[in-house]
Each structure stands twice: as C-alpha cells, then as structure tokens.
SEMIKOL-26571 format. One record per residue (C-alpha): residue number from 0; y, z, x. Coordinates in steps of 0.2 Angstrom, whole numbers. Each point is the difference from the previous one (the first is absolute). Layout:
  num     c2     c3     c1
  NUM      Y      Z      X
...
// end
This chain:
  num     c2     c3     c1
    0    405    198    -74
    1    -15      5    -11
    2    -17      5      4
    3    -10    -14     -1
    4     17    -11     10
    5     -4     14     14
    6    -17     -1      1
    7      2    -22     -2
    8     12      4     17
    9    -12      9      8
   10    -14    -10     -3
   11    -15     -4     14
   12    -14     -8     -9
   13      0    -18     10
   14      8      5     18
   15    -16     -5      8
   16      4    -20     -7
   17     18     -2      1
   18      7     -6     15
   19     16      2     -2
   20      0     18     -5
   21      2     10    -17
   22     17     -4    -11
   23     -5      1    -18
   24     13     -9    -10
   25     -1      5    -21
   26     16      5    -11
   27     -3      7    -20
   28      3     14    -11
   29     -5     10    -14
   30     14    -13     -8
   31     -4    -16      7
   32     -3    -12    -16
   33     -2    -17     11
   34    -14      1     15
   35     -3    -13     12
   36    -15      1      9
   37     -1    -10     12
   38     -9     -6     16
   39      2     10     17
   40     15      3      6
   41      4    -15     15
   42      9      2     17
   43     16      3     -3
   44     -3     13    -16
   45     -9      9     12
   46     12     -1     13
   47     13      6    -12
   48     -8      8    -13
   49      7     -8    -13
   50    -10     -8    -13
   51      2    -20     -3
   52     10      2     15
   53     -1    -18      5
   54      1    -18     -6
   55    -15      3    -17
   56     11     16     -5
   57     15    -13     -3
   58     -9    -12     -7
   59     -7     15    -11
   60     15      6     -2
   61      6    -21     -5
   62    -15      2    -13
   63      3     16     -9
   64     18     -1     -1
   65      1     21      7
   66     15     -2     11
   67     -5     12     20
   68      9     17    -12
   69    -10     -1    -13
   70    -19     -7     10
   71      4     14      9
   72     -1     16    -11
   73    -13      9     -3
   74      6      7    -13
   75     -3    -18     -9
   76    -12     -9     12
   77    -16      5      5
   78     -5    -12     17
   79    -19      3      4
   80     -8    -10     10
   81    -20     -1      2
   82      0      5     17
   83     15     13      8
   84      0     -7     14
   85      3    -15     12
   86    -18     -2      3
   87      6    -15     15
   88     -1    -17      3
   89    -13    -12      0
   90     -5    -20      1
   91      9     -8    -14
   92     16     16     -4
   93     -6     17     -5
   94    -15      8      1
   95     -8      6    -20
   96      8     18     -4
   97    -11     13      5
   98    -15      4    -16
   99      4     17      5
  100     17      5     -7
  101     -2    -10    -21
  102    -15     11     -5
  103      7     17     11
  104     17      1     -9
  105      2    -14    -10
  106     -7     11    -17
  107     10     16      6
  108     17    -11      2
  109     -4     -9    -18
  110     -2     17     -8
  111     17      5      6
  112      9    -14    -10
  113      5      0    -20
  114    -12    -10    -10
  115      9    -15     -8
  116      5     -6     17
  117     -4    -23      5
  118     -9      0     18
  119      5    -16      9
  120    -17     -7     10
  121      7     -7     14
  122    -13    -12     10
  123    -22     -1     -3
  124     -2     17      6
  125     11     11     -9
  126     -7    -11    -16
  127    -20      4      4
  128      1     13      3
  129      8      5    -18
  130     -5    -14     -9
  131    -20     -1      4
  132     -3     -9    -17
  133     10    -14     10
  134    -11     -1     15
  135     -4    -20     -4
  136     11     -5     -2
  137     16     -8     13
  138     15     10      2
  139     10    -14     -6
  140     -9      0    -17
  141      2     18     -1
  142     20      0      0
  143      1    -19    -11
  144    -11     12    -12
  145     13     13      6
  146      4      4    -23
  147    -18      6     -1
  148      6     16      9
  149     15      6     -9
  150      5      9      1
  151     -4     16     11
  152     -6    -16     13
  153      8    -15      9
  154     -8     -8     13
  155     10    -12     14
  156     -3     -8     18
  157      3      9     14
  158     22     -4      2
  159     -6     -5     20
  160      4    -18      5
  161    -15    -11     -3
  162      7      7    -18
  163      9    -16      3
  164    -12    -15     -1
  165     -9     10    -11
  166     16      2    -12
  167      2    -21      1
  168    -19     -4     -6
  169      2     13    -14
  170     19     -3     -9
  171     -7      9    -13
  172      3     16      8
  173     18     -2      3
  174      4     -8    -18
  175    -13     13    -13
  176     -4     16     13
  177     14      5      8
  178     13      1    -15
  179    -11     10     -9
  180     -5     11     16
  181     18      4     -2
  182      3      2    -17
  183    -13     15      0
  184      6      8     17
  185     15     -1     -9
  186     -8     11    -14
  187     -9     13     10
  188     20      2     11
// end
C-alpha cells in the first residue's frame, strides 16, 4: 500500500454526511493504463469493499470485455469513483457522490498514473468533472460523439439497470460504441 492509498483509506472529510459510515473504495497503481471513473460505490460495494462488485459492474465488464481477474488487477486497471464512499439512498436511487471527494483526491490519483492511458468516464458525474466544456450536451450526445474524445477519453452511460431502456432507444451504442470501447480497452491492456 502506497502512502497515497493509506491517506485515502484514512480519509474522513465527508464522514458527517455518510449515513453508513466511511469506507473509501478505489483501486489504482503507477502502472494502471485503463482508468474507470464512475459515480460512487453503492450499498453492495460498500459492504464488500470491492469496486463494481454488483450488477452494474457485471454489465460494465460485459461492455468492456474485461474479466473479473483483469478488472481487479490494479497493475492494469484503476477504479476511481467521483466519490470514494457510499453516499446513501435518496428518493430515486443512490445519492450523488459527495462533492468533497474528487477535489481532495482525483488530481493526486491521476498524477500517480502513467501517461498515455485510456479513461472511461462512466455516467454524468464523471463526464461533468472531466469534460466541463461539454456541459451543454446531454449524456447521450457525449456518448454519441465518443470519437471526438479519443484516444484518451471515452464517455459511457452508467451501466445500471436503468441503462437497459436507454440502450433500447439508442441502438447505435451497442453497434458503434461497444466495439470501439472493447478495441480501445484491448489496446491499453
């Protein structure tokens, strides 16, 4: 465990806002050439301490072509949510990532990663933070225009159960985006 990992593990900056307690969940190393930036851990991930250890993770692995073995190899894949701890439930699902987390940690984590990496921006929170110039675009438009962000960034919808309906309305995602996503992931690994 590096000093940065230890600092993140001991983080309590938003503890008073976390109804289920502090449990930062992230994975990265100095050799991670694929970076997956998601939203925040859900209740299942909070319980297990394993990033993407839920049905959304199953779908994300299906989309990317990653096996569990490769996805959970920090030498290859960095898993860096916008909020490292489970924010709790809201009226229509999980609450948004805590706003204190990314400003406190993301720059330091990104600085620890190698150049020439591919960053998957999973969901609107990651895209808003890392593609601020596209704030007038919808998530659908950012994903549709994915080629404009390559080779370093690829925006994706969140792979939750809600994306099933979105995928039905946007068949180009499976036809055009997923093959390129899998190609780009393969190149990085």
